[in-house]
DRENKOL-335481 format. One record per residue (C-alpha): residue number from 1; chain; residue in three letters; z, x, y. Coordinates in steps of 0.5 Angstrom, whole numbers, plus 500, padded with zeros to 3 digits. Layout:
BEGIN
<r rovex="NUM" romar="A" lolum="Ala" pz="Z" px="X" py="Y"/>
...
//
This chain:
BEGIN
<r rovex="1" romar="A" lolum="Met" pz="678" px="114" py="175"/>
<r rovex="2" romar="A" lolum="Ser" pz="672" px="109" py="176"/>
<r rovex="3" romar="A" lolum="Glu" pz="672" px="104" py="179"/>
<r rovex="4" romar="A" lolum="Ala" pz="665" px="101" py="175"/>
<r rovex="5" romar="A" lolum="Val" pz="669" px="102" py="169"/>
<r rovex="6" romar="A" lolum="Lys" pz="675" px="099" py="172"/>
<r rovex="7" romar="A" lolum="Met" pz="670" px="093" py="174"/>
<r rovex="8" romar="A" lolum="Ile" pz="668" px="093" py="167"/>
<r rovex="9" romar="A" lolum="Gln" pz="675" px="093" py="164"/>
<r rovex="10" romar="A" lolum="Met" pz="677" px="086" py="168"/>
<r rovex="11" romar="A" lolum="Gly" pz="670" px="083" py="166"/>
<r rovex="12" romar="A" lolum="Leu" pz="672" px="085" py="159"/>
<r rovex="13" romar="A" lolum="Gln" pz="680" px="083" py="158"/>
<r rovex="14" romar="A" lolum="Ala" pz="678" px="076" py="163"/>
<r rovex="15" romar="A" lolum="Leu" pz="673" px="074" py="156"/>
<r rovex="16" romar="A" lolum="Gly" pz="678" px="076" py="151"/>
<r rovex="17" romar="A" lolum="Tyr" pz="677" px="083" py="149"/>
<r rovex="18" romar="A" lolum="Ser" pz="683" px="088" py="150"/>
<r rovex="19" romar="A" lolum="Pro" pz="680" px="094" py="154"/>
<r rovex="20" romar="A" lolum="Gly" pz="687" px="097" py="153"/>
<r rovex="21" romar="A" lolum="Leu" pz="690" px="099" py="160"/>
<r rovex="22" romar="A" lolum="Ile" pz="686" px="097" py="167"/>
<r rovex="23" romar="A" lolum="Asp" pz="686" px="103" py="169"/>
<r rovex="24" romar="A" lolum="Gly" pz="678" px="106" py="171"/>
<r rovex="25" romar="A" lolum="Leu" pz="679" px="110" py="165"/>
<r rovex="26" romar="A" lolum="Asp" pz="673" px="109" py="160"/>
<r rovex="27" romar="A" lolum="Gly" pz="677" px="111" py="153"/>
<r rovex="28" romar="A" lolum="Pro" pz="676" px="109" py="146"/>
<r rovex="29" romar="A" lolum="Lys" pz="679" px="102" py="147"/>
<r rovex="30" romar="A" lolum="Thr" pz="674" px="100" py="153"/>
<r rovex="31" romar="A" lolum="Arg" pz="669" px="102" py="150"/>
<r rovex="32" romar="A" lolum="Ala" pz="670" px="099" py="143"/>
<r rovex="33" romar="A" lolum="Ala" pz="671" px="093" py="147"/>
<r rovex="34" romar="A" lolum="Ala" pz="664" px="094" py="151"/>
<r rovex="35" romar="A" lolum="Ala" pz="662" px="094" py="143"/>
<r rovex="36" romar="A" lolum="Ala" pz="665" px="088" py="140"/>
<r rovex="37" romar="A" lolum="Tyr" pz="662" px="084" py="147"/>
<r rovex="38" romar="A" lolum="Ala" pz="655" px="087" py="146"/>
<r rovex="39" romar="A" lolum="Lys" pz="656" px="084" py="139"/>
<r rovex="40" romar="A" lolum="Gly" pz="660" px="078" py="138"/>
<r rovex="41" romar="A" lolum="Gly" pz="659" px="076" py="146"/>
<r rovex="42" romar="A" lolum="Ala" pz="665" px="072" py="150"/>
<r rovex="43" romar="A" lolum="Lys" pz="671" px="069" py="146"/>
<r rovex="44" romar="A" lolum="Gly" pz="670" px="061" py="147"/>
<r rovex="45" romar="A" lolum="Ala" pz="665" px="061" py="152"/>
<r rovex="46" romar="A" lolum="Thr" pz="658" px="063" py="149"/>
<r rovex="47" romar="A" lolum="Ala" pz="655" px="062" py="142"/>
<r rovex="48" romar="A" lolum="Asn" pz="656" px="068" py="139"/>
<r rovex="49" romar="A" lolum="Asp" pz="650" px="069" py="133"/>
<r rovex="50" romar="A" lolum="Gly" pz="646" px="063" py="135"/>
<r rovex="51" romar="A" lolum="Asp" pz="646" px="066" py="143"/>
<r rovex="52" romar="A" lolum="Leu" pz="640" px="066" py="147"/>
<r rovex="53" romar="A" lolum="Pro" pz="635" px="071" py="144"/>
<r rovex="54" romar="A" lolum="Trp" pz="635" px="075" py="152"/>
<r rovex="55" romar="A" lolum="Met" pz="643" px="074" py="152"/>
<r rovex="56" romar="A" lolum="Arg" pz="643" px="078" py="146"/>
<r rovex="57" romar="A" lolum="Glu" pz="639" px="083" py="149"/>
<r rovex="58" romar="A" lolum="Ile" pz="643" px="084" py="155"/>
<r rovex="59" romar="A" lolum="Arg" pz="650" px="083" py="151"/>
<r rovex="60" romar="A" lolum="Ser" pz="647" px="089" py="148"/>
<r rovex="61" romar="A" lolum="Val" pz="647" px="094" py="154"/>
<r rovex="62" romar="A" lolum="Phe" pz="654" px="091" py="156"/>
<r rovex="63" romar="A" lolum="Gly" pz="658" px="096" py="160"/>
<r rovex="64" romar="A" lolum="Leu" pz="652" px="102" py="160"/>
<r rovex="65" romar="A" lolum="His" pz="653" px="106" py="167"/>
<r rovex="66" romar="A" lolum="Glu" pz="647" px="108" py="171"/>
<r rovex="67" romar="A" lolum="Val" pz="649" px="116" py="171"/>
<r rovex="68" romar="A" lolum="Arg" pz="654" px="116" py="164"/>
<r rovex="69" romar="A" lolum="Asp" pz="649" px="112" py="160"/>
<r rovex="70" romar="A" lolum="Lys" pz="643" px="114" py="163"/>
<r rovex="71" romar="A" lolum="Ala" pz="638" px="115" py="157"/>
<r rovex="72" romar="A" lolum="Arg" pz="641" px="110" py="154"/>
<r rovex="73" romar="A" lolum="Leu" pz="640" px="105" py="159"/>
<r rovex="74" romar="A" lolum="Thr" pz="634" px="107" py="161"/>
<r rovex="75" romar="A" lolum="Ala" pz="630" px="107" py="154"/>
<r rovex="76" romar="A" lolum="Trp" pz="633" px="099" py="155"/>
<r rovex="77" romar="A" lolum="Leu" pz="629" px="098" py="161"/>
<r rovex="78" romar="A" lolum="Lys" pz="623" px="101" py="159"/>
<r rovex="79" romar="A" lolum="Ala" pz="622" px="095" py="154"/>
<r rovex="80" romar="A" lolum="Gly" pz="618" px="092" py="160"/>
<r rovex="81" romar="A" lolum="Lys" pz="616" px="095" py="167"/>
<r rovex="82" romar="A" lolum="Phe" pz="619" px="101" py="169"/>
<r rovex="83" romar="A" lolum="Leu" pz="621" px="102" py="176"/>
<r rovex="84" romar="A" lolum="Gly" pz="624" px="108" py="175"/>
<r rovex="85" romar="A" lolum="Asp" pz="631" px="112" py="175"/>
<r rovex="86" romar="A" lolum="Pro" pz="637" px="107" py="175"/>
<r rovex="87" romar="A" lolum="Ser" pz="641" px="112" py="179"/>
<r rovex="88" romar="A" lolum="Asp" pz="637" px="112" py="185"/>
<r rovex="89" romar="A" lolum="Leu" pz="633" px="105" py="185"/>
<r rovex="90" romar="A" lolum="Pro" pz="636" px="098" py="184"/>
<r rovex="91" romar="A" lolum="Trp" pz="635" px="095" py="178"/>
<r rovex="92" romar="A" lolum="Cys" pz="637" px="088" py="177"/>
<r rovex="93" romar="A" lolum="Gly" pz="631" px="085" py="176"/>
<r rovex="94" romar="A" lolum="Glu" pz="628" px="091" py="171"/>
<r rovex="95" romar="A" lolum="Ala" pz="634" px="088" py="167"/>
<r rovex="96" romar="A" lolum="Val" pz="632" px="081" py="167"/>
<r rovex="97" romar="A" lolum="Glu" pz="625" px="083" py="166"/>
<r rovex="98" romar="A" lolum="Ser" pz="627" px="088" py="160"/>
<r rovex="99" romar="A" lolum="Ala" pz="632" px="082" py="157"/>
<r rovex="100" romar="A" lolum="Phe" pz="626" px="078" py="157"/>
<r rovex="101" romar="A" lolum="Ala" pz="621" px="082" py="154"/>
<r rovex="102" romar="A" lolum="Arg" pz="626" px="084" py="149"/>
<r rovex="103" romar="A" lolum="Gly" pz="628" px="077" py="147"/>
<r rovex="104" romar="A" lolum="Leu" pz="622" px="073" py="149"/>
<r rovex="105" romar="A" lolum="Pro" pz="616" px="078" py="150"/>
<r rovex="106" romar="A" lolum="Gly" pz="612" px="072" py="151"/>
<r rovex="107" romar="A" lolum="Glu" pz="614" px="068" py="157"/>
<r rovex="108" romar="A" lolum="Pro" pz="609" px="069" py="163"/>
<r rovex="109" romar="A" lolum="Leu" pz="611" px="072" py="169"/>
<r rovex="110" romar="A" lolum="Pro" pz="607" px="068" py="174"/>
<r rovex="111" romar="A" lolum="Gly" pz="604" px="070" py="180"/>
<r rovex="112" romar="A" lolum="Ala" pz="608" px="076" py="184"/>
<r rovex="113" romar="A" lolum="Leu" pz="613" px="076" py="179"/>
<r rovex="114" romar="A" lolum="Gly" pz="610" px="079" py="174"/>
<r rovex="115" romar="A" lolum="Glu" pz="607" px="084" py="180"/>
<r rovex="116" romar="A" lolum="Asn" pz="613" px="085" py="182"/>
<r rovex="117" romar="A" lolum="Pro" pz="619" px="082" py="178"/>
<r rovex="118" romar="A" lolum="Phe" pz="624" px="089" py="181"/>
<r rovex="119" romar="A" lolum="Trp" pz="624" px="084" py="188"/>
<r rovex="120" romar="A" lolum="Ala" pz="629" px="079" py="186"/>
<r rovex="121" romar="A" lolum="Arg" pz="627" px="074" py="189"/>
<r rovex="122" romar="A" lolum="Asn" pz="621" px="074" py="186"/>
<r rovex="123" romar="A" lolum="Trp" pz="625" px="071" py="180"/>
<r rovex="124" romar="A" lolum="Leu" pz="624" px="064" py="184"/>
<r rovex="125" romar="A" lolum="Gln" pz="618" px="064" py="181"/>
<r rovex="126" romar="A" lolum="Phe" pz="620" px="065" py="174"/>
<r rovex="127" romar="A" lolum="Gly" pz="620" px="059" py="169"/>
<r rovex="128" romar="A" lolum="Lys" pz="622" px="052" py="171"/>
<r rovex="129" romar="A" lolum="Ala" pz="628" px="049" py="175"/>
<r rovex="130" romar="A" lolum="Val" pz="634" px="047" py="171"/>
<r rovex="131" romar="A" lolum="Ala" pz="641" px="046" py="174"/>
<r rovex="132" romar="A" lolum="Pro" pz="645" px="052" py="172"/>
<r rovex="133" romar="A" lolum="Thr" pz="647" px="052" py="164"/>
<r rovex="134" romar="A" lolum="Tyr" pz="649" px="058" py="160"/>
<r rovex="135" romar="A" lolum="Gly" pz="644" px="064" py="160"/>
<r rovex="136" romar="A" lolum="Ala" pz="640" px="061" py="166"/>
<r rovex="137" romar="A" lolum="Val" pz="636" px="067" py="171"/>
<r rovex="138" romar="A" lolum="Leu" pz="641" px="065" py="178"/>
<r rovex="139" romar="A" lolum="Val" pz="638" px="068" py="184"/>
<r rovex="140" romar="A" lolum="Phe" pz="642" px="070" py="190"/>
<r rovex="141" romar="A" lolum="Ser" pz="642" px="072" py="197"/>
<r rovex="142" romar="A" lolum="Arg" pz="643" px="080" py="199"/>
<r rovex="143" romar="A" lolum="Asp" pz="643" px="081" py="206"/>
<r rovex="144" romar="A" lolum="Lys" pz="635" px="081" py="207"/>
<r rovex="145" romar="A" lolum="Gly" pz="633" px="082" py="200"/>
<r rovex="146" romar="A" lolum="Gly" pz="636" px="079" py="194"/>
<r rovex="147" romar="A" lolum="His" pz="640" px="079" py="187"/>
<r rovex="148" romar="A" lolum="Val" pz="639" px="076" py="181"/>
<r rovex="149" romar="A" lolum="Gly" pz="642" px="075" py="173"/>
<r rovex="150" romar="A" lolum="Phe" pz="644" px="070" py="168"/>
<r rovex="151" romar="A" lolum="Ala" pz="650" px="066" py="169"/>
<r rovex="152" romar="A" lolum="Val" pz="655" px="066" py="164"/>
<r rovex="153" romar="A" lolum="Gly" pz="660" px="061" py="167"/>
<r rovex="154" romar="A" lolum="Glu" pz="663" px="059" py="174"/>
<r rovex="155" romar="A" lolum="Asp" pz="669" px="056" py="177"/>
<r rovex="156" romar="A" lolum="Val" pz="670" px="052" py="183"/>
<r rovex="157" romar="A" lolum="Ala" pz="667" px="057" py="188"/>
<r rovex="158" romar="A" lolum="Ser" pz="663" px="062" py="184"/>
<r rovex="159" romar="A" lolum="Phe" pz="658" px="063" py="179"/>
<r rovex="160" romar="A" lolum="Tyr" pz="660" px="069" py="173"/>
<r rovex="161" romar="A" lolum="Val" pz="654" px="073" py="172"/>
<r rovex="162" romar="A" lolum="Leu" pz="652" px="078" py="167"/>
<r rovex="163" romar="A" lolum="Gly" pz="647" px="083" py="170"/>
<r rovex="164" romar="A" lolum="Gly" pz="645" px="089" py="172"/>
<r rovex="165" romar="A" lolum="Asn" pz="645" px="093" py="178"/>
<r rovex="166" romar="A" lolum="Gln" pz="653" px="090" py="178"/>
<r rovex="167" romar="A" lolum="Gly" pz="657" px="096" py="180"/>
<r rovex="168" romar="A" lolum="Asp" pz="652" px="101" py="178"/>
<r rovex="169" romar="A" lolum="Ser" pz="653" px="098" py="170"/>
<r rovex="170" romar="A" lolum="Val" pz="651" px="092" py="166"/>
<r rovex="171" romar="A" lolum="Ser" pz="657" px="087" py="168"/>
<r rovex="172" romar="A" lolum="Ile" pz="660" px="081" py="169"/>
<r rovex="173" romar="A" lolum="Val" pz="662" px="079" py="177"/>
<r rovex="174" romar="A" lolum="Arg" pz="663" px="072" py="180"/>
<r rovex="175" romar="A" lolum="Ile" pz="659" px="071" py="187"/>
<r rovex="176" romar="A" lolum="His" pz="660" px="065" py="191"/>
<r rovex="177" romar="A" lolum="Lys" pz="655" px="059" py="189"/>
<r rovex="178" romar="A" lolum="Ser" pz="654" px="059" py="197"/>
<r rovex="179" romar="A" lolum="Arg" pz="650" px="065" py="196"/>
<r rovex="180" romar="A" lolum="Leu" pz="645" px="062" py="190"/>
<r rovex="181" romar="A" lolum="Leu" pz="637" px="060" py="193"/>
<r rovex="182" romar="A" lolum="Asp" pz="635" px="054" py="190"/>
<r rovex="183" romar="A" lolum="Lys" pz="636" px="052" py="183"/>
<r rovex="184" romar="A" lolum="Ala" pz="637" px="056" py="177"/>
<r rovex="185" romar="A" lolum="Arg" pz="631" px="058" py="173"/>
<r rovex="186" romar="A" lolum="Trp" pz="629" px="057" py="165"/>
<r rovex="187" romar="A" lolum="Pro" pz="624" px="060" py="161"/>
<r rovex="188" romar="A" lolum="Thr" pz="617" px="055" py="159"/>
<r rovex="189" romar="A" lolum="Thr" pz="617" px="057" py="152"/>
<r rovex="190" romar="A" lolum="Tyr" pz="624" px="056" py="150"/>
<r rovex="191" romar="A" lolum="Pro" pz="627" px="049" py="149"/>
<r rovex="192" romar="A" lolum="His" pz="632" px="048" py="155"/>
<r rovex="193" romar="A" lolum="Ile" pz="639" px="049" py="152"/>
<r rovex="194" romar="A" lolum="His" pz="643" px="044" py="156"/>
<r rovex="195" romar="A" lolum="Lys" pz="649" px="048" py="155"/>
<r rovex="196" romar="A" lolum="Pro" pz="655" px="047" py="161"/>
<r rovex="197" romar="A" lolum="Leu" pz="658" px="054" py="163"/>
<r rovex="198" romar="A" lolum="Pro" pz="665" px="055" py="162"/>
<r rovex="199" romar="A" lolum="Arg" pz="670" px="054" py="166"/>
<r rovex="200" romar="A" lolum="Met" pz="673" px="061" py="167"/>
<r rovex="201" romar="A" lolum="Thr" pz="678" px="063" py="171"/>
<r rovex="202" romar="A" lolum="Pro" pz="677" px="069" py="177"/>
<r rovex="203" romar="A" lolum="Glu" pz="683" px="073" py="175"/>
<r rovex="204" romar="A" lolum="Gly" pz="680" px="079" py="172"/>
<r rovex="205" romar="A" lolum="Ile" pz="673" px="078" py="175"/>
<r rovex="206" romar="A" lolum="Pro" pz="672" px="082" py="181"/>
<r rovex="207" romar="A" lolum="Gln" pz="668" px="078" py="187"/>
<r rovex="208" romar="A" lolum="Ser" pz="662" px="081" py="189"/>
<r rovex="209" romar="A" lolum="Ala" pz="660" px="080" py="196"/>
<r rovex="210" romar="A" lolum="Asn" pz="654" px="086" py="196"/>
<r rovex="211" romar="A" lolum="Glu" pz="651" px="088" py="189"/>
<r rovex="212" romar="A" lolum="Phe" pz="649" px="095" py="188"/>
//
């Protein structure tokens, strides 16, 4: 049994897909549900065919694990600056950069962010500041470092974040709102879609206190 697979299964179930038993086993139902989410997005939570280009990209690798799916994940991460082996190095910033490199290639990465997009807190320099909306970049505190991902939902206490290096995979987790650093960020080359974050329920989405 894998805790990472179990995390993905719980996220899929909460998003309206059926991965089969929540048992941490990477069976055909789990893979079919992950593929369906990658193609269609969260049922009732996202605009499927008209989704944001960078969100389509990160969704396309949903469920990939840094060890089990290393070859596929590495190939996707190489769209932008490549840090190296995702099983050895933190890659949340790299996942965000790769989503933009593939989905919005003309978006500038200014200053320190362009030099080092792997350091999560550098994403505070990205684009422009906005209120948290669907598809916006969220940067969180994490000990002396940070974590970065994309907003897909919220409840009273937490944001629901789609990102990399969450349980060693591309997954959705809940992160407490108190950890958010400054405002959300939105690309400068794409009109801001003021799509409110859908209200989601915490059942089935793991709470994350220390992303890895």
